N, C-alpha and C positions, 0 to 999 in steps of 0.2 A: 504493500500500500504506500509506503514512504516514497518508493521510486516514482510512482504515478504522480503523487503530490509534488515531488521535487521537479518532475518534468513540466507539470502544468504551472509551476512557479519558477521557471528557468529565466524569467526576466522580472526584475524588480527595480523600482526607481525611487529616488528621494528627490529633494529639491535640486541638487547639483549633479548627481551621478545616476548612472544606469548600471545595473548588474545584468549581464547577459552571457550566454555560452560563448566560448572562444571559437575562432575560426582561423583558417590558414592566413586570412588577410591581416590577422593580428601579429604576424611574425616580426615585422619591423619594429612595432611598438614594444613587443615582448623583448626583442633583442636589445632595444635601447636601454631598458632598465635592468635586464639580467646581465648585461655586459659591464655594468657599473660596479666597481669594487666596493664602494661605500654602501650601495643598496643591498648587495649580497653578502656583506661582511660576516654576518652571523648565521648564514644559511648554507651557502654552497659556493664553489668556485665560479667566478664570473664566466659567462659564455664567451667563447673566443671568436665566433663568427655567426652570421645570420643563419647558416645551415643548421647549426646546433639548435637555434630557436625553432626552426621549422620541424626538426626531428622531434623535439620535446612536445611541440604542439600536436604532431601526428601521433606519436607513441604514448603520450600521457593525457593531454587535455582532450583530444578528440576521440581517442580510443575508448575512454570511459568518461563521458562528459558530465554525468549527473553530479551536481554539487560543486562544479568548478565554474567560476564566474570571472569574466573580464570586468574590471572596474573602469568604466568609461565616463569621461567628462561629457555631460550633455551639451554644453555650449560649443565644444569643438569636435566631438566624436572621437577624441583621442583616448586610447587605452593607457591608463597610468599605473595599473597594478592588477593583481589577481587575488581572489579570496576563495577559499575552499571550505566545504562543509561536508564532513563524512558522518552519516547517521549510523549509530550502533543500536539496532533495533532491540537486541536482547536486554540492554540496560536502559532503554528509552533515553539515550543520550546522544549528543552530537559533538564532533570535534572540529574546531575552527583553526584555520591556518591562513596566512596572508603574506603578501609581498607588495610593497608600494614603492614606486620610483622616488628616490630621495628628493627629486625636484618638486615633489608635492607633499613632502613631510610637513607637519605642523599646521596644516590648513583644515583639519577635521574630516578629510575625505574618508579615511579608514574608519573613523568613528561612525560616519554615516553608513558605510558598507557593513560594518559589524552590526549596527543597529538593524539593518534590513534582514540580515541573516538570523539574528536573535528573534525578530518578529516571526520569521518563517518557522524557526525551531519551536517556539512556544505557542504561537497563535494558530499556525496551520498544521504543523506536524504533531503537536501535542506532546512534545518531549518534556522530560523532567529535569534535564541537566545539560548544560553546554560547557565544554572545557577546552582549554588551550594551554600550550606550553611555549616557552621561548628560552633561548640561550640566556644564562644568568647575566651575561655582560650586556644584553640588549635591553637596557632600562627603558627605552622609548616604547618598546613593544609591551613591556610589563605595565607601563603607565596607561597604554591604550586599553589593556584588559581591565584595569581598574576603572577607567572612564566608562566602559561598557557595563559596569556594575559587577564585574567578576571579583571574586575573593581569592586571595592567595591561599593555596593549599599546602605548599611545601616545595622543597628543593630536592631534586634527585641528583646525586653526585655522580659525575663522570658517566652519565647514562646515554649520551649520544655523541656522534662524531661530527665535527664541523671542520672541514678542510684538513682532514687527517689528524685532528687533535680531539681527544676525549674531553668533553666539557660538561659542566653542570647545567641543568635546566630547571627553571621555575615553572610551577604549575598553578593555574587559576581555573575557577569554575563559577558558574552562576546557576542557581536552581530556579525552577519555574516561579515559585512564590517570591523569590528575591527580584526576579525580573518584573513581576507584576507590581511589587512595591516601588521599584525604581521608576517605572512608567507612571504610576500614580503620583509619585512625588514630583516628577518633572511637569506633569499636567497641572499641578496646583501652583507651580512657581510663576 
């Protein structure tokens, strides 16, 4: 059932952005931010050429597109990042992941994108929990999770590899009732 709901909600929009499925036409925009050392510092090695972006689009984003969204600026139709959402049906939870071009950091775009995904998770899919993790050194990503209403759950030590180095990750989550409380609080402000 979740796949059908995810497919019927494959396009979501807020005031400034559109979330939509990726396509091969996104290769140049994807390459633009995935080839940037600063953007990818805590995630993976920067892409070396446009063909790498095309291969990743074909073999990852297009092969299994459910829950993988391009973050597109509505005013220019430019893709500035990606946001992913994996549903774990057995635990009624979802896992959030994202990458945003550093040229668009600090402007609230990822908070908007995350808000759209949380709305999908809790109001459409009826999930009970959404969680995310980031490299412990990526404090901006941890701040984003907090802005989305997520609570710090803990740090796993040397549990993932970033650029051939074992590193710690911080984990955050938000429960359905916490999401409802955050939404109610914002609507009364």
